[in-house]
C-alpha positions in Angstrom: 2.6 12.8 14.9 3.3 9.1 15.4 -0.5 8.5 15.4 -0.9 9.8 11.9 1.8 7.6 10.6 0.0 4.5 12.1 -3.0 5.5 10.1 -1.0 5.9 6.9 0.4 2.3 7.3 -3.3 1.0 7.5 -4.6 3.3 4.6 -1.8 2.5 2.0 -3.1 -1.1 1.3 -6.6 0.1 0.9 -5.6 3.0 -1.5 -3.4 0.7 -3.5 -6.3 -1.6 -4.0 -8.4 1.2 -5.0 -6.0 2.5 -7.4 -5.5 -1.1 -8.9 -9.2 -1.5 -9.3 -9.7 1.8 -10.9 -6.8 1.5 -13.4 -7.3 -2.3 -14.0 -3.7 -2.9 -13.6 -4.1 -6.7 -13.2 -4.7 -8.7 -16.3 -8.0 -10.6 -15.2 -10.6 -10.8 -12.8 -11.2 -8.4 -9.8 -9.7 -10.9 -7.4 -6.4 -10.7 -9.1 -6.6 -6.9 -8.9 -7.4 -7.0 -5.2 -4.5 -9.4 -4.7 -2.1 -7.1 -6.8 -3.2 -4.0 -4.8 -2.5 -5.7 -1.5 1.0 -6.8 -2.6 1.6 -3.3 -3.7 0.3 -1.9 -0.7 2.6 -4.3 1.5 5.5 -3.1 -0.7 4.8 0.5 -0.1 4.4 0.1 3.5 7.9 -1.6 3.7 9.5 1.1 1.8 7.8 3.6 3.9 9.0 1.8 7.1 12.6 1.8 5.8 12.5 5.6 5.1 11.1 6.2 8.5 13.7 4.0 10.1 16.7 5.5 8.3 15.2 9.0 8.9 15.0 8.3 12.7 18.6 7.3 13.1 
């Protein structure tokens, strides 16, 4: 089961970049959308890791 969670941590930033590109969330160029998507992915990874940490204790 832990193997799948490692894959999720890798996929979240890619999926957030795709969603940001599709929805055009950033105001400007595609580079800004990519950076915004990566930052959103990092934040989602942090939230997921805190949830997993609390859940395991």
